[in-house]
DSSP file (Angstrom, degrees, kcal/mol; ACC not computed):
  #  RESIDUE AA STRUCTURE BP1 BP2  ACC     N-H-->O    O-->H-N    N-H-->O    O-->H-N    TCO  KAPPA ALPHA  PHI   PSI    X-CA   Y-CA   Z-CA
    1    1 A X    >         0   0    0      0, 0.0     3,-1.5     0, 0.0     2,-0.1   0.000 360.0 360.0 360.0 139.6   64.8  166.5  114.2
    2    2 A X  T 3   +     0   0    0      1,-0.2     3,-0.1    83,-0.1     0, 0.0  -0.378 360.0  15.6 -63.6 135.9   64.6  170.3  114.3
    3    3 A X  T 3  S+     0   0    0      1,-0.1     2,-0.5    -2,-0.1    -1,-0.2   0.480  99.7 105.4  83.0   2.6   67.2  172.1  112.0
    4    4 A X    <   -     0   0    0     -3,-1.5    -1,-0.1   108,-0.1   110,-0.1  -0.952  61.4-143.4-123.0 115.5   68.1  169.0  109.9
    5    5 A X        -     0   0    0     -2,-0.5    -3,-0.0   108,-0.3   107,-0.0  -0.326  13.7-133.6 -74.4 152.3   66.7  168.9  106.4
    6    6 A X        +     0   0    0     -2,-0.1    -1,-0.1     2,-0.1     3,-0.1   0.433  66.9 124.9 -83.8   0.2   65.5  165.7  104.7
    7    7 A X  S    S-     0   0    0      1,-0.1     5,-0.1     2,-0.1    -2,-0.0  -0.388  77.5 -97.7 -58.9 132.6   67.4  166.7  101.6
    8    8 A X     >  -     0   0    0      1,-0.1     4,-2.4    -2,-0.1     3,-0.3  -0.266  29.5-126.0 -55.7 138.0   69.8  163.8  100.7
    9    9 A X  H  > S+     0   0    0      1,-0.2     4,-2.2     2,-0.2     6,-0.2   0.878 106.7  53.1 -55.6 -45.2   73.3  164.5  102.0
   10   10 A X  H  >>S+     0   0    0     23,-0.4     5,-2.8     1,-0.2     4,-0.5   0.894 111.5  46.3 -60.8 -40.5   75.0  164.1   98.6
   11   11 A X  H >45S+     0   0    0     -3,-0.3     3,-0.9     3,-0.2    -1,-0.2   0.914 110.4  53.1 -67.6 -42.2   72.7  166.5   96.9
   12   12 A X  H 3<5S+     0   0    0     -4,-2.4    -2,-0.2     1,-0.2    -1,-0.2   0.866 112.9  44.8 -58.8 -38.2   73.1  169.0   99.8
   13   13 A X  H 3<5S-     0   0    0     -4,-2.2    -1,-0.2    -5,-0.2    -2,-0.2   0.479 113.9-116.1 -88.4  -3.7   76.9  168.8   99.4
   14   14 A X  T <<5 +     0   0    0     -3,-0.9     2,-0.4    -4,-0.5    -3,-0.2   0.790  57.4 159.4  76.3  28.0   76.9  169.1   95.6
   15   15 A X      < +     0   0    0     -5,-2.8     2,-0.3    -6,-0.2    -1,-0.2  -0.700   8.7 166.0 -90.1 135.4   78.3  165.6   95.0
   16   16 A X    >   -     0   0    0     -2,-0.4     3,-2.2    20,-0.1    20,-0.0  -0.890  48.3 -67.3-137.3 166.7   77.8  163.9   91.6
   17   17 A X  T 3  S+     0   0    0     -2,-0.3    21,-0.2     1,-0.3     3,-0.1  -0.334 122.8  20.6 -53.7 133.8   79.3  160.9   89.8
   18   18 A X  T 3  S+     0   0    0     19,-3.4    -1,-0.3     1,-0.3    20,-0.2   0.336  84.5 147.8  87.6  -7.2   82.9  161.7   88.9
   19   19 A X    <   -     0   0    0     -3,-2.2    20,-3.1    18,-0.1     2,-0.9  -0.404  50.9-129.1 -60.8 131.5   83.3  164.4   91.5
   20   20 A X  E     -a   39   0A   0     18,-0.2    28,-2.4    -3,-0.1    29,-2.1  -0.784  37.2-170.0 -83.3 110.5   86.9  164.5   92.8
   21   21 A X  E     -ab  40  49A   0     18,-2.6    20,-2.8    -2,-0.9     2,-0.4  -0.883  18.5-171.4-114.0 131.2   86.3  164.4   96.6
   22   22 A X  E     - b   0  50A   0     27,-2.3    29,-2.9    -2,-0.4     2,-0.5  -0.984   6.4-162.7-117.2 130.8   88.7  165.0   99.5
   23   23 A X  E     - b   0  51A   0     -2,-0.4     2,-0.5    18,-0.4    29,-0.2  -0.968  11.7-170.0-114.3 121.1   87.6  164.3  103.0
   24   24 A X  E     - b   0  52A   0     27,-3.2    29,-2.9    -2,-0.5    -2,-0.0  -0.944  61.7  -8.8-118.6 124.0   89.9  165.9  105.6
   25   25 A X  S    S+     0   0    0     -2,-0.5    -1,-0.1     1,-0.2    27,-0.1   0.689  77.9 167.7  72.7  20.1   89.8  165.2  109.4
   26   26 A X        -     0   0    0     25,-0.2    -1,-0.2     1,-0.1     3,-0.1  -0.379  43.3-103.1 -66.0 143.8   86.6  163.2  109.5
   27   27 A X    >   -     0   0    0      1,-0.1     3,-2.5     2,-0.1    -1,-0.1  -0.371  52.0 -84.0 -63.0 147.3   85.9  161.4  112.7
   28   28 A X  T 3  S+     0   0    0      1,-0.3    -1,-0.1    -3,-0.1     3,-0.1  -0.282 116.8  13.8 -55.0 130.4   86.7  157.7  112.5
   29   29 A X  T 3  S+     0   0    0      1,-0.3    -1,-0.3    -3,-0.1     2,-0.3   0.494  83.0 156.9  83.1   3.6   83.7  155.9  111.1
   30   30 A X    <   -     0   0    0     -3,-2.5     2,-0.4     1,-0.1    -1,-0.3  -0.467  33.6-142.6 -65.0 125.5   82.0  159.0  109.8
   31   31 A X        -     0   0    0     -2,-0.3     2,-0.8    -3,-0.1    -1,-0.1  -0.757  10.5-145.3 -96.4 134.3   79.7  157.9  107.0
   32   32 A X    >   -     0   0    0     -2,-0.4     3,-0.7     3,-0.0     2,-0.3  -0.871  37.3-122.5 -86.8 115.7   79.0  159.8  103.8
   33   33 A X  T 3  S-     0   0    0     -2,-0.8   -23,-0.4     1,-0.2    -1,-0.0  -0.452  71.7 -27.8 -70.9 122.7   75.4  158.8  103.3
   34   34 A X  T 3  S-     0   0    0     -2,-0.3    -1,-0.2     1,-0.1   -24,-0.1   0.863  82.6-161.6  43.2  58.7   74.6  157.1   99.9
   35   35 A X    <   -     0   0    0     -3,-0.7    -1,-0.1     1,-0.1   -19,-0.0  -0.358  12.9-124.3 -69.8 147.5   77.5  158.8   98.0
   36   36 A X        -     0   0    0      1,-0.1     2,-1.9    -2,-0.0   -20,-0.1  -0.140  54.1 -67.0 -72.0-175.9   77.5  158.8   94.2
   37   37 A X  S    S+     0   0    0    -22,-0.1   -19,-3.4     2,-0.0     2,-0.2  -0.543  74.7 170.2 -78.2  82.3   80.4  157.3   92.3
   38   38 A X        -     0   0    0     -2,-1.9     2,-0.7   -21,-0.2   -18,-0.2  -0.520  37.2-122.3 -91.3 161.0   83.0  159.9   93.4
   39   39 A X  E     -a   20   0A   0    -20,-3.1   -18,-2.6    -2,-0.2     2,-0.4  -0.927  27.4-141.3-101.9 114.0   86.8  159.8   92.9
   40   40 A X  E     -a   21   0A   0     -2,-0.7     2,-0.3   -20,-0.2   -18,-0.2  -0.619  20.3-169.3 -78.6 128.9   88.5  160.0   96.3
   41   41 A X        -     0   0    0    -20,-2.8   -18,-0.4    -2,-0.4     2,-0.2  -0.903   1.1-165.3-119.8 149.8   91.6  162.2   96.3
   42   42 A X    >   +     0   0    0     -2,-0.3     3,-2.0   -20,-0.1   -18,-0.1  -0.636  47.6  10.7-122.9 177.7   94.2  162.5   99.0
   43   43 A X  T 3  S-     0   0    0      1,-0.3    -2,-0.1    -2,-0.2   -21,-0.0  -0.240 123.3 -26.7  60.2-129.1   97.1  164.7  100.1
   44   44 A X  T 3  S+     0   0    0      2,-0.0    -1,-0.3    25,-0.0     3,-0.1   0.187  94.9 137.2-105.9  14.4   97.4  167.9   98.1
   45   45 A X    <   -     0   0    0     -3,-2.0    -4,-0.1     1,-0.1    25,-0.0  -0.265  64.6 -94.0 -62.8 148.2   95.7  166.6   95.0
   46   46 A X        -     0   0    0     25,-0.0     2,-0.3     2,-0.0    25,-0.2  -0.289  47.9-170.3 -59.8 145.8   93.2  168.9   93.2
   47   47 A X        -     0   0    0     23,-2.1   -26,-0.2    20,-0.1     3,-0.2  -0.977  32.5-149.9-139.6 151.2   89.6  168.4   94.3
   48   48 A X  S    S+     0   0    0    -28,-2.4    28,-2.4    -2,-0.3     2,-0.4   0.817  94.7  19.5 -82.8 -36.9   86.2  169.5   93.1
   49   49 A X  E     -bc  21  76A   0    -29,-2.1   -27,-2.3    26,-0.2     2,-0.4  -1.000  66.2-167.5-136.9 133.1   84.8  169.3   96.6
   50   50 A X  E     -bc  22  77A   0     26,-2.0    28,-3.6    -2,-0.4     2,-0.7  -0.989   7.4-160.1-119.1 130.5   86.6  169.2  100.0
   51   51 A X  E     -bc  23  78A   0    -29,-2.9   -27,-3.2    -2,-0.4     2,-0.6  -0.939  17.8-174.1-104.7 108.6   84.8  168.2  103.2
   52   52 A X  E     -bc  24  79A   0     26,-3.0    28,-3.2    -2,-0.7     2,-0.5  -0.917  11.2-154.9-112.8 113.6   87.1  169.6  106.0
   53   53 A X  E     - c   0  80A   0    -29,-2.9     2,-0.4    -2,-0.6    28,-0.2  -0.752  17.4-178.3 -88.1 124.1   86.1  168.7  109.5
   54   54 A X        +     0   0    0     26,-3.2    28,-0.5    -2,-0.5    38,-0.1  -0.973  23.5 171.0-127.8 141.0   87.3  171.3  112.1
   55   55 A X  S    S+     0   0    0     -2,-0.4    36,-0.8     1,-0.2    37,-0.3   0.493  71.4  31.3-119.6 -12.7   87.0  171.3  115.8
   56   56 A X  S  > S-     0   0    0     35,-0.1     4,-1.7    34,-0.1    -1,-0.2  -0.962  77.8-113.0-146.7 161.7   89.3  174.2  116.7
   57   57 A X  H  > S+     0   0    0     -2,-0.3     4,-3.0     1,-0.2     5,-0.3   0.810 111.6  61.0 -66.8 -31.4   90.4  177.5  115.3
   58   58 A X  H  > S+     0   0    0      2,-0.2     4,-2.3     1,-0.2    -1,-0.2   0.916 106.1  46.6 -63.3 -42.2   94.1  176.3  114.9
   59   59 A X  H  > S+     0   0    0     -3,-0.2     4,-1.4     2,-0.2     5,-0.2   0.914 113.6  49.3 -64.7 -42.4   92.9  173.6  112.5
   60   60 A X  H  X S+     0   0    0     -4,-1.7     4,-2.4     2,-0.2     3,-0.5   0.964 114.6  42.9 -60.2 -54.0   90.8  176.1  110.6
   61   61 A X  H  < S+     0   0    0     -4,-3.0     4,-0.5     1,-0.2    -2,-0.2   0.859 116.1  48.9 -63.6 -36.4   93.5  178.7  110.2
   62   62 A X  H  < S+     0   0    0     -4,-2.3     4,-0.2    -5,-0.3    -1,-0.2   0.721 120.8  33.8 -76.1 -21.0   96.2  176.1  109.4
   63   63 A X  H  X S+     0   0    0     -4,-1.4     4,-2.4    -3,-0.5     3,-0.3   0.756  94.3  78.3-105.7 -28.6   94.1  174.4  106.7
   64   64 A X  H  X S+     0   0    0     -4,-2.4     4,-2.2     1,-0.2     5,-0.1   0.831  93.1  52.3 -62.5 -36.4   91.9  176.8  104.9
   65   65 A X  H  > S+     0   0    0     -4,-0.5     4,-1.9     2,-0.2    -1,-0.2   0.929 113.1  44.7 -63.6 -44.7   94.6  178.3  102.7
   66   66 A X  H  > S+     0   0    0     -3,-0.3     4,-1.9    -4,-0.2    -2,-0.2   0.881 111.6  52.5 -66.9 -39.3   95.7  174.9  101.4
   67   67 A X  H  X S+     0   0    0     -4,-2.4     4,-1.2     1,-0.2    -1,-0.2   0.915 108.1  52.4 -62.7 -41.2   92.1  173.7  100.9
   68   68 A X  H >X S+     0   0    0     -4,-2.2     4,-0.7    -5,-0.2     3,-0.5   0.913 107.9  50.4 -60.5 -43.6   91.4  176.8   98.8
   69   69 A X  H >< S+     0   0    0     -4,-1.9     3,-0.7     1,-0.2    -1,-0.2   0.871 106.8  56.0 -62.7 -36.1   94.4  176.1   96.6
   70   70 A X  H 3< S+     0   0    0     -4,-1.9   -23,-2.1     1,-0.2    -1,-0.2   0.782 110.6  43.2 -68.4 -26.7   93.2  172.5   96.0
   71   71 A X  H <X S+     0   0    0     -4,-1.2     4,-2.8    -3,-0.5    -1,-0.2   0.486  91.9 163.8 -98.2  -3.3   89.8  173.6   94.8
   72   72 A X  T <<  +     0   0    0     -4,-0.7   -25,-0.1    -3,-0.7    58,-0.1  -0.327  53.4   7.5 -63.2 142.2   91.0  176.5   92.5
   73   73 A X  T  4 S-     0   0    0      2,-0.1    52,-0.3    56,-0.1    -1,-0.3  -0.975 136.9  -1.5 -96.8 -17.0   89.5  177.8   90.4
   74   74 A X  T  4 S+     0   0    0     -3,-0.2    -2,-0.2    50,-0.1   -26,-0.0   0.188  95.1 101.7-126.1  19.5   85.9  176.5   90.5
   75   75 A X     <  -     0   0    0     -4,-2.8    50,-0.4    -7,-0.2     2,-0.3  -0.083  59.0-122.4 -88.8-165.8   85.6  173.9   93.3
   76   76 A X  E     -c   49   0A   0    -28,-2.4   -26,-2.0    48,-0.1     2,-0.5  -0.995   6.7-150.7-142.4 147.1   84.1  174.2   96.7
   77   77 A X  E     -cD  50 123A   0     46,-2.4    46,-3.3    -2,-0.3     2,-0.7  -0.978   7.5-158.5-114.6 127.9   85.2  173.6  100.3
   78   78 A X  E     -cD  51 122A   0    -28,-3.6   -26,-3.0    -2,-0.5     2,-0.7  -0.938   8.7-159.8-100.6 113.7   82.7  172.6  102.9
   79   79 A X  E     -cD  52 121A   0     42,-2.4    42,-2.1    -2,-0.7     2,-0.4  -0.866  13.7-162.3 -93.8 119.2   84.1  173.5  106.3
   80   80 A X  E     +cD  53 120A   0    -28,-3.2   -26,-3.2    -2,-0.7     2,-0.3  -0.832  12.6 177.3-107.8 139.7   82.3  171.4  108.9
   81   81 A X  E     - D   0 119A   0     38,-2.0    38,-2.7    -2,-0.4   -26,-0.1  -0.950  43.0 -80.3-136.4 156.5   82.1  172.0  112.6
   82   82 A X  E     - D   0 118A   0    -28,-0.5     2,-0.4    -2,-0.3    36,-0.3  -0.333  51.5-114.9 -61.3 131.9   80.3  170.2  115.5
   83   83 A X    > > -     0   0    0     34,-2.6     5,-1.9     1,-0.2     3,-0.7  -0.515  16.7-159.4 -72.9 122.9   76.6  171.3  115.7
   84   84 A X  G > 5S+     0   0    0     -2,-0.4     3,-2.1     1,-0.2    -1,-0.2   0.832  93.4  64.7 -67.1 -32.0   75.7  173.1  118.8
   85   85 A X  G 3 5S+     0   0    0      1,-0.3    -1,-0.2     2,-0.1   -83,-0.1   0.725  99.7  53.3 -64.1 -20.0   72.0  172.2  118.1
   86   86 A X  G < 5S-     0   0    0     -3,-0.7    -1,-0.3    31,-0.1    -2,-0.2   0.319 128.4 -99.2 -95.5   7.2   73.1  168.6  118.7
   87   87 A X  T < 5S+     0   0    0     -3,-2.1    -3,-0.2     1,-0.3     2,-0.2   0.553  78.3 137.5  91.1   8.2   74.6  169.5  122.0
   88   88 A X      < -     0   0    0     -5,-1.9     2,-0.4    29,-0.1    -1,-0.3  -0.563  43.3-142.0 -87.4 153.2   78.3  169.7  120.9
   89   89 A X        +     0   0    0     -2,-0.2     2,-0.3     2,-0.0    -7,-0.1  -0.923  29.6 154.6-113.8 141.2   80.7  172.4  122.0
   90   90 A X        -     0   0    0     -2,-0.4   -34,-0.1    -9,-0.1   -35,-0.0  -0.974  46.7-137.7-161.0 147.3   83.2  174.0  119.7
   91   91 A X  S    S+     0   0    0    -36,-0.8     2,-0.4    -2,-0.3   -35,-0.1   0.531  87.0  87.5 -82.7  -6.0   85.1  177.2  119.4
   92   92 A X        +     0   0    0    -37,-0.3     2,-0.3   -38,-0.1    -2,-0.0  -0.771  50.6 152.8 -95.3 136.1   84.4  177.1  115.6
   93   93 A X     >  -     0   0    0     -2,-0.4     4,-2.1   -10,-0.0     3,-0.3  -0.898  60.0 -86.3-147.4 178.4   81.2  178.5  114.2
   94   94 A X  H  > S+     0   0    0     -2,-0.3     4,-2.6     1,-0.2     5,-0.2   0.822 124.5  55.6 -62.8 -30.2   80.2  180.0  110.8
   95   95 A X  H  > S+     0   0    0      2,-0.2     4,-2.4     1,-0.2    -1,-0.2   0.903 107.8  47.9 -68.7 -40.0   81.4  183.4  111.8
   96   96 A X  H  > S+     0   0    0     -3,-0.3     4,-2.1     2,-0.2    -2,-0.2   0.901 114.1  47.4 -65.1 -40.7   84.9  182.2  112.5
   97   97 A X  H  X S+     0   0    0     -4,-2.1     4,-2.4     2,-0.2    -2,-0.2   0.938 111.7  49.9 -65.3 -46.9   85.0  180.3  109.2
   98   98 A X  H  X S+     0   0    0     -4,-2.6     4,-2.8     1,-0.2     5,-0.2   0.916 110.2  50.8 -58.2 -44.8   83.7  183.2  107.3
   99   99 A X  H  X S+     0   0    0     -4,-2.4     4,-1.1     1,-0.2    -1,-0.2   0.911 112.5  45.9 -60.8 -43.9   86.3  185.5  108.8
  100  100 A X  H  < S+     0   0    0     -4,-2.1     4,-0.3     1,-0.2    -1,-0.2   0.851 116.6  46.2 -67.6 -34.3   89.1  183.1  108.0
  101  101 A X  H ><>S+     0   0    0     -4,-2.4     5,-2.0     1,-0.2     3,-1.6   0.923 104.6  57.2 -75.7 -46.0   87.8  182.6  104.4
  102  102 A X  H ><5S+     0   0    0     -4,-2.8     3,-1.3     1,-0.3    -1,-0.2   0.855 102.3  54.2 -59.9 -38.7   87.1  186.2  103.4
  103  103 A X  T 3<5S+     0   0    0     -4,-1.1    -1,-0.3     1,-0.3    -2,-0.2   0.668 108.9  51.5 -70.4 -13.9   90.7  187.4  104.0
  104  104 A X  T < 5S-     0   0    0     -3,-1.6    -1,-0.3    -4,-0.3    -2,-0.2   0.382 123.7-100.5-101.7   1.8   91.9  184.6  101.7
  105  105 A X  T < 5S+     0   0    0     -3,-1.3    21,-2.2    -4,-0.4     2,-0.3   0.498  84.0 123.4  92.5   3.9   89.6  185.5   98.8
  106  106 A X  E   < -E  125   0A   0     -5,-2.0    -1,-0.4    19,-0.2     2,-0.4  -0.693  42.9-159.9 -94.9 152.8   87.0  182.8   99.5
  107  107 A X  E     -E  124   0A   0     17,-3.1    17,-2.3    -2,-0.3     2,-0.3  -0.979  17.0-120.5-133.6 145.7   83.4  183.6  100.1
  108  108 A X  E     +E  123   0A   0     -2,-0.4    15,-0.2    15,-0.2     3,-0.1  -0.664  29.9 169.1 -87.4 140.7   80.6  181.6  101.7
  109  109 A X  E     +     0   0A   0     13,-2.4     2,-0.3     1,-0.4    14,-0.1   0.473  61.8  18.3-126.6  -9.2   77.5  180.7   99.7
  110  110 A X  E     -E  122   0A   0     12,-0.9    12,-3.1     2,-0.0     2,-0.4  -0.967  50.5-159.5-163.3 144.6   75.6  178.2  101.8
  111  111 A X  E     +E  121   0A   0     -2,-0.3     2,-0.3    10,-0.2    10,-0.2  -0.983  26.0 164.0-124.7 142.2   75.2  176.9  105.3
  112  112 A X  E     -E  120   0A   0      8,-2.5     8,-3.0    -2,-0.4     2,-0.9  -0.997  46.7-111.6-154.4 153.7   73.7  173.6  106.1
  113  113 A X  E     -E  119   0A   0     -2,-0.3     6,-0.3     6,-0.2  -108,-0.3  -0.835  33.1-169.0 -82.5 109.8   73.2  170.9  108.7
  114  114 A X        -     0   0    0      4,-1.7     2,-0.3    -2,-0.9     5,-0.2   0.874  64.8 -27.4 -74.5 -38.3   75.3  168.2  107.0
  115  115 A X  S    S-     0   0    0      3,-1.7     3,-0.2    -3,-0.1    -1,-0.1  -0.852  86.3 -69.6-155.3-167.4   74.1  165.5  109.4
  116  116 A X  S    S+     0   0    0     -2,-0.3     3,-0.1     1,-0.2    -2,-0.0   0.734 130.9  32.2 -67.8 -20.7   72.8  165.3  112.9
  117  117 A X  S    S+     0   0    0      1,-0.1   -34,-2.6   -35,-0.1     2,-0.4   0.581 112.4  59.1-111.1 -13.3   76.3  166.1  114.4
  118  118 A X  E     -D   82   0A   0    -36,-0.3    -4,-1.7    -3,-0.2    -3,-1.7  -0.968  53.0-164.0-130.2 132.7   77.9  168.4  111.8
  119  119 A X  E     -DE  81 113A   0    -38,-2.7   -38,-2.0    -2,-0.4     2,-0.3  -0.711  19.0-156.5 -98.7 159.5   77.1  171.8  110.3
  120  120 A X  E     -DE  80 112A   0     -8,-3.0    -8,-2.5    -2,-0.3     2,-0.5  -0.998  16.7-155.9-143.0 146.4   78.8  173.1  107.2
  121  121 A X  E     -DE  79 111A   0    -42,-2.1   -42,-2.4    -2,-0.3     2,-0.5  -0.988  22.4-139.6-118.4 123.3   79.6  176.3  105.5
  122  122 A X  E     -DE  78 110A   0    -12,-3.1   -13,-2.4    -2,-0.5   -12,-0.9  -0.715  21.2-168.9 -87.5 126.3   80.2  176.1  101.7
  123  123 A X  E     +DE  77 108A   0    -46,-3.3   -46,-2.4    -2,-0.5     2,-0.3  -0.919  10.5 170.2-117.6 141.3   83.1  178.2  100.4
  124  124 A X  E     - E   0 107A   0    -17,-2.3   -17,-3.1    -2,-0.4     2,-0.2  -0.910  41.9 -87.8-137.0 166.2   84.1  179.1   96.9
  125  125 A X  E     - E   0 106A   0    -50,-0.4   -19,-0.2   -52,-0.3     5,-0.1  -0.554  49.7-104.4 -73.2 139.3   86.5  181.5   95.3
  126  126 A X    >   -     0   0    0    -21,-2.2     3,-2.0    -2,-0.2     4,-0.4  -0.321  35.0-111.1 -56.7 148.0   85.2  185.0   94.6
  127  127 A X  G >  S+     0   0    0      1,-0.3     3,-1.5     2,-0.2    -1,-0.1   0.871 118.3  55.1 -53.3 -41.0   84.4  185.4   90.9
  128  128 A X  G 3  S+     0   0    0      1,-0.3    -1,-0.3     2,-0.1    -2,-0.1   0.642 106.6  53.2 -70.9 -11.1   87.2  187.9   90.5
  129  129 A X  G <         0   0    0     -3,-2.0    -1,-0.3   -24,-0.2    -2,-0.2   0.382 360.0 360.0-100.8   2.1   89.7  185.3   91.9
  130  130 A X    <         0   0    0     -3,-1.5    -1,-0.2    -4,-0.4    -2,-0.1   0.461 360.0 360.0 -86.9 360.0   88.7  182.5   89.5
């Protein structure tokens, strides 16, 4: 399929054995393809990687600050939104995510097609904020 890399999903997302992973707002039944032995964390627990699924700007604005605090100082947040290339509609795109992140001290370092239905923007803390 055009626009979707054959790179394994776990590698694309930076997941390794022992990674503390939080998945927020995933659609029911969403599969993480061939995950390594990660430690799933819930609530407000610290995480190395957060996969945050957003479908609207209110969810993005309401969640991004908390997600950032959970990954401090050196983790990453993947903000995922429905892929327009797959025919989905959403008010969220990489520019909206970038705008919400930059004012909070987070910076984007990678964009990727996470699967056939979701795109993702990888956010980390700016070096001076770590």
